[in-house]
N, C-alpha and C positions, 0 to 999 in steps of 0.2 A: 583130589580132595575126597575124604572119606564121608560117606553119607550114612544116615541112621534112620531106622523106623522105630515106631513104638509098638510094642506087642503086649497083649493082656489076655486073660481068660475070663469069659463072662460067667455069671452065676450059674448058667446052664452047662458050663464046661466047654463051651465053644471057644476056640482060639481065634483071636482077632488081631489084625495089624493095621497100622495107619496106612492110608492110601497114598500118602505123600512121604518122600524121603527128606530128612532134615540135616542141617549141619549139626555138629555135636552140641553147640551152645543153644541152638533153636530146639533141638530134641529135649534138652534139659528143661527149657522153658515150657514147652508144650506138655511135657510129662506132668508138670504141676497142674496145668490146665485140665488135662484128661483126668487126673486124680480128683480134682474138684468135681468134675462131672460124673465120674463113675463111682465115686465113694472111696472113703479112706481105706477100706479093706481090700480094694483091688490092687494087686501088685502089677505095676507097669514097668516093663523092661525096655531099655534102649538097646536095639539090636543093630550091629553093623550090616550094611548091605553092599553088594558089589555093584559097580556101574552097570546101568541098564536093567537092574533087577526091579 
């Protein structure tokens, strides 16, 4: 099973990633949740991760 993390850049230019790895469908759902919290101008990527990463 492929897992994914969410990644974004803060207003200060700091790169952040989610602490939890998600399935693809969950990552898509949480991407919307994070977008609501971080603001519409924040670009949130769904990034594939390797097992154990």
